[in-house]
N, C-alpha and C positions, 0 to 999 in steps of 0.2 A: 734557654726558653722555646718551647716548641712549637712552629711557626703553625696557626692556623690554615688548615686548609678549605680552599673555598669550594665550593660546593655548586654547581649549577644545576637547572634542570634540561633536561635533552626536550625537544619541541613534541616527542610523544607524550611525554610527562606532563606537561604545559596541556596539551590539550584533551590527556583524558584524567587535568581536574577541572579542565573548564566543561566539560559535556557532564561530571559530577555537580559542578557549581552551578548550570544550567537546570539538571533535576530536580535538585534543593529547591532552588529559586519557585522552582514553577510548581511544585507542591506548594509552598509559602504562600505563593501568591494566590492557590485555587482556594486554599485555606482561610486567606482573608476575604475572598468574595469579591475583589478588583481589582485592576491597578492600572496606569496612566504608559503604554508601554514610551513614550519618548519623555514623558517625566521621572522623578527622582525612584518612582519603584520601580521602573524600567531599567533601570541603569545598569544593575547585576545581569540581566536576560543579552540587553544588548552586547556590553563588555565582554561577556562570555561567547557571544556568538562570533564577535571580531576577532577575540583572541585562538578561536578554533578556526576561524575560515575554513568550512566543509568547501570537500572540492565540488561537492552541488551547486553550490552560491557562488563558484567561480570569482570575481574580482570584488569581492564584499568590501575587503579592505582598501580597496583603490575608488580613486577620486571621481573615476566614470563608471556609468552606472552597466549593471551586468545585466544580460538581455536573455540569454538560455536559461538562468536560473531565475529570470523573471517569469518567462516563459512555465518554466513547469512549475512554480506556484501558482500561478494563478489558475492552470487548467485542474488545481486541486482543491481552489476556493470557486465561492461561490458567484456567479458573474453579478455584478454591480457591487461588491463591497467594497472596494478603492472608494468608493462615495461614500459609507458610513463612514461615523463619528464614533456611532456606540455599536459595539460587536457585543451580542451577549452570548456565551455557551448555556446551552439548555438541555435538558435531560429530554425525554419523548413526552412533552406537555399537553396536548392535544391539538398543537396549530395543526393536524394532519385534517381537523373535522372543522376547521375554521373557512373564511372566505381565502385566506393567505394561500397563495400558489406555491408547490415546495419548488425549489431549486437547486438541482442536485450536479455538483460540480463534476465535468466531463472525464475527469482520472479519480475521483473519490468518491466512493457511495455515502452519502448521508444526507439529508434534508434541513435543507435552509430555508430559512422564510423572511422576505424585507419586509418589516414591520413600517416602517415609512422611509423618508427621505432619508433621513439621519441614521436607522439603527435596522440591523440585518440579526437574525438570532439564527444560531448555527444547532444543530440537535447533535448531540454526543452519546452516540449508544453503544459505542464498541471499547469504552474503559479507557482507561491512563494514557494509552499510548496514542488513541484520539488526538487527546490535549496535548500531549507535547507535540504534534506533529502539527498541529494548528496552530498553536502559540508559535514554533519555531518558524515558522511559515508566513506567519504576522509579523513577527521580529524581523526577518530580513527583510518586507516588502516597506517597514517602516522606516528603516536603516536608507535606502534606497529613496523612500520618497523625500528626505530631507539631503539627500545628494542633488536631487532635482532643485528644491528650494533653495541650498546654495549656490548654485548656477544661476538661477533666474532672479533671484532676490539682491536688487542693488543695495539697498539700505533701510534702517530700521524703520522708516514711515510709508514703506509698503512699496515703494516705486520697483517695478519690474522690468527687465530686459523688452527690447523690442521681440527678440524669440518667442519670448512667452507668450506676448500680444496676440503674433501671429497665430498660434498654436492655439490661443483660445479660439478666435475668430473661425480657426477649421473647427473645434468640436461643435460651438455654438451654431455650426449649420445642421440643417435638420435633414437636408438629401444628401443622397453619394456623392461622397468627393468625386469630380473628374479626374482625369490619370495627370492633367496637369497640376490642379489644385491639391493632390496626394503628395506629388513629387517636392512642391515646397513647402509643404507641408515636412513630408519627410528631412527636408534641407534645415526646417525650423528645431524640428525635433534633435538631429543629430548634435546640431551644436549644441543644445540644452543637455544631453546625456554623454557629452565629449565621445562618441564614436562616429564614425565615420559615415556618409551616403549612403554609402553599401551596406555596411554590417548591419542597420536601420532600416533599409530596403528588404536584402534575404530575410529577415525574419517577420516583417509588418504583415504579412499575408497570416503569417499562422499563429499570429493571437484572436483574426477575423473569423466570421463565421458569415452565414449565406445572410443573415438578417442583419448581422452587423458588422460590414466588410472593413470598416475605418477604428472597429477597438482599441486597437495600439495605440491609435492617438488618444483617446479616453480614458484610458488606464494614467499614461502617463500623465496626462495632465490633472484628471482628479488627484492623484501620487499627491505629486507637488502642490495643488490648489490647497487640499486639508493639511497639508508639511507648512505651507507659509501661513495657513490660517493660527496654526498653533501658535508660531512665533509672534505674529502681530498683534490677533484678538485674544493668545492667550487659552483658544479653545482646543482643549487636549484630548485626543482619541481618547478614549476608554473601552477596557475590555472587562465585562463583569462575566462571574459565573451563577447563576440560578439557582434558590436555595433548594429546590428537589434536583438539582445537579447534585450541589454537593452533600447530600443527604443522602442521595442514591448510590452513588460512584463506589465501585470494592465490593458489592453486594450480591452480586453474580444476578441481580435482578431478571435481566435480557435473557440471559443464557440458562436460566431453570426455567423460563416461558419456553423460548427453543428445543430445550431438550424433552420438556413436558409434552410437547406438540408432538414430537418424534415417538417419544413411545406410547403416547396414545393413539396414534395412527399402527404402530407395531401391534399392540395390544388387537384393537377395531380388526387387523387383518389375518389373527393369530401365530403373530410370527415374533412375540416375546420369547420364547423358550427354545427359537433357533439359534446354532452358531452365526454370528455377526462378522462381519468384517467394515470396519469404520476404514473410509479413505477421505484423506482435506486433500482436495483437487479442484478444479474448474467444473463447471456445469456441461460441458460437450464432450469432455475427453473419454470418460468412461464408457459413457452411452455409445459415441461413436467407433469408440475400437472394439468393443462387444456387435455393435449392428451394420453401421454404416458400409464395410468395403462388400462385404456378400449383396447388399441391395445394392447398391451402385456401380458394379463392375461391367455391369451389360452400360452404362452410361459413357462409362469410362474406362472403355476396352483398350488393356494392352498397356494402361498406366500403372505404377506402384501404388500400396499401401496411403505411403506418406502422401503422395500426389491429389489421394482424394482426402486427406483429411486436411491437406493446405487449401482444396478448393472450400470443403466445407466451412474453413476459418475469415473465407472473406465476405467483407461486409453484404455484397449483393449475394448472397445465397442462402438466404430466409427461408427460400420453398424446398430448397434441396434439404435444410435441415429440417425443417417440419416434418418430410418425409421420413426421416430418421430417428426424427421422436414419434411417430403416430407408432413405428414398427415398434420400438421400443417401451411404448403405452401400451399394445397388445402382450406382451410378453414377458408380464410382471412387473415394469416399471410405474413408481407411484410419484409423485412430482409435489413437491412440499415447496411451493414460493414462500417466503419468510414475510408472515404478520408480529413477530416478537420484537422487532427494534433494532435486531443485532448485522441485519442485511448478509444473512447467510443463511441461502438456498439450500434447501436438499433435495436429493433421489433416492428412493430405495428401490433396491431393485430383489424380489423374490426370484431366486433361481430354478426355482421348483416348477416354475411358469415360464422358462425360458425354453422358446423351439432352440434348440444347441445348433440343428441344420441348417440354421436361418444365422448364425452367427460367424465369426472368426474365430473362434475357439470349438468346433466340432466336435473336439476328442477329450472336451472338459470332464475330466475325473473327480465328480462329487462324490463323496458320503453318503450314506442314508438319511441322513439330516441335511438338507440342502440348506446351504448357508443363504443369510441374507447380508445383501451390502447396502452399507448408509455411504453415501455421496457427499460430502458437506463442500459447501465454495469456502473460500479462501477466508481465514480470519485474519485478523488487523492486530499483531504484537500481542500486549498482556490480553488479548481477548480469547485468546487459543488457548489461555488455563482456563476461565471462566467457563467457554464452550464444553470444551470436551470434560473438566472435571465433573461438570453436572451431565453431560450424554453417559458417563461411565457409572455414575450412582444409580442404587436398585431404583425400579420403576414401584411405586407407595410404599418403600422403605423396606420391602418384604420381596421382592421379586429379582435377583439377581438377572446381572445381564451376562451371556455365554459370549463374553468378544473375544473372539479368537487371535483376532490380530488390529494394530491399526498403523495405515500407513500416510505417511505424509507427503506431496509431492508439490514443491513450490519453487519461485523464482527467486535467485538469491545473486548477490555481486561478488563476483570471482576476483581473487587475486593472482593468479595465476592463471594464463589464458582469455578467453576472450567470449563475445557474447552469443549465447546457444551451447557450449559446453558443459558438460552436465560436471556436478558434483555428488560425490556420497560420502554423509558423513558419517564419522565414529565417534564424537562425542562434540555437545553443546555446551559455550563458554558463555555465562552472561557477561557483560562487556560491564568491565567498572565494577563489579565485586568478587570476579574471580569464583564465583558458583560454577561448578562443572559438573554436566550428567554425561555420566560415560555410561553405552550402552550396544547391545549385541545389534548389528544392523542385518537384517535378513538380505540385504540388496547389498551387493558386492560391484567395486569395480570392473573385474571380469565379466563380471554379465553383459556389459554394453559395450565391452569392445568388437571391432570389427564393424563398426557402424557410421565411419569418416567423422566420430564426434568423438575431441577428447574428454577424457573421463577423468575426474582428479577423486583421491581420497586423503580424509582426514578430517582433523577437529573444526567445528566452524564455530562463528563467533554471534551472538544474539546479542542484537543490536537494540535500545529504546526508540532508534529513528532515525531512518537509510540517512535523511537530512542533516546528521552530524556528525560526518566521518569525514577525517581531513585525510591526507594521503601518510603524515606521519606518523599516525597511530596505528593505521592498519598496515604500514610497512614494518611496524613492530612484531604486531601478532604474526606476520608473516613471515618475516624472518628471522625471530627467538625462537626458544626453543618451543611456544606452545605449539609452530607449525601451520597456523589455520591458512585454509583454502579459501574462503567465502563468507561472507557475512549476512544474516536473515534478519527476520524480527520475532518468528514463533516459536521456533525448534525447542529450545528450553522448556518454553511455558508449557508446551503440548505433554514432552516428557517429563514434567515434574506432577502434570495430572496422569499420567498413565501410571508411574513408577507408585505414586500416594494408592492411586484404585488400589494396584493390583499388589503392592508389595506389603503396605499397609494397613490399609482400609477391608482389602479381598471382598471388593466389592465386585470384582471381576477377575480372573483364571492368573493366579501366580504367574503363569510361563505366556501369557500374552505377547504373540509376535510384534517385534515394529520394524516398519520401514521407513527411511529418510532417502528422500532423492529432490535434487534442486537442479534447475537447469540456470545459466546465467544472463541476468537482462541486461548486463552493464560489468566494467571493470573499472572501477574508483581510483584504481592505481595507473592507469592510463589515459592520458591526454584526449578529451575526445570521445572517451567512451563512458561515460559517469550517466547518469539517469537523465540526466539535461541534456545530454547528446541525442534523445528523441528512443525512439520506441522500438521493439523488436523485431517488428512487421513478419513476415512470414519465418524469419529465424527463428524461433520457438516453438515452430513448431513440431517439427521430426525431435525435437528431444522433450518436450512433453508428449508425444504419443511414445515415444520409445519406454518412456518413463511408467507410463499410465499401464503398456503393455506386459513389463515384466512384472509390475506389482500382481496384474490380472491372470499371470502364468503361475503363478505361485498360490494365488487361491486356489484355482480348478485345477493344481496339483500336475500343474504340465511339464515343470523343471524342477 
């Protein structure tokens, strides 16, 4: 009799299954309309996240509370959400016209509204990726809140530890804590979190602000307090999805408004029939690359162009940035701040109005039909498909756009190399489906050599959330024949929209050129280099501008 072979799954396979399960669960809960994250309905999400143990959430599977992961998440959620038992995800439903003040998280552009002491409304206008992002973050902080509860709740009757009572005293003070009071509170919190005094002290101030220097204590207290109430009083936290959000999601409502606004401006300025180049980047690198260096050379004598770009990127350089913007507006730039709810601002450059002698590209070779450059701010995940798909459609069904190229400059996680390195993709692979999009990239690694920045070429994986990646899965993608060099969130969605518009729907020229280049914001395979370890600082300035300049050189026929 043949012996049955025991088949076991690798950690990468388990991780892949956990991600798939999370996505299916999140869509199911969205269709259902509500769920209780720490109740039976939230079991599947919690189990999948704990099975996955993403790098960004550090010690999520251990007894001690994860501090870097908590900071990463708190910066992407509205201030005060830790105090709310009811979190309502809504569409843009008119709260901006009310007395409610919009709360915008420091690291995520989404409008949130504190309805009352118990409820926070979060506007979702950027598609499903926004929902995946926020539900994953909320699941993480609720898991951490129950770790706090487990360490301070002594019995079923509600008796709590002395550390918890001392923390409560510190939080209930209305004045700023003195140094002695702060250090006493940190001592008690360190016990509650199963962390050292030094670990808590090191991260304490990064949670705070000028208005709320002791916010760290408040976050820990309220997370623990609501977790205790869930167990003692059965007051479960609840996440709901508004009926209007459920009705609108997936129908490109915000993307269509956004794209129509752009085409209306093009028409009003007689630019609709001109050759168009679309660039997805930030709102400063194209403008600065064209206009900043000639304008500021006298101010920064004998300094390199990249030094000038770094100076412009500093938070205190608002006046200098305004000078560059003034020059750009006099030379054919039209600024379109977003009013559609996509949170994607736009700049339009009419190259026929540019005085090239005042630019960094005095030898630009433009055809008789001077091109128009549309610069759009970064999209978020699946929103990339919605926005580009709508932008590439004809204006009023009969005016086709003469789109010559679409260029994507973004930041991504790198799997070989470090922060600030450059990645040039040759294909995008959709995580979890193996759908893949191969393309001829007009940018090559050779173009970036000789600039003291490492450059990598190869396939990149498009993930549905950077906060769901773990080492095992990423190692598989990197070390197997997929040969993936990095991970990002929008690439395959952009390419899907470009391919359908140019190859199937014929709404833009068949030979539209594409350019993709990314700079590394983190290396999730390297301990201490994940997104949770902090931002890029000025490390990202040089690769950002290097990529932007290479894109512009091709548009201006200089290379």
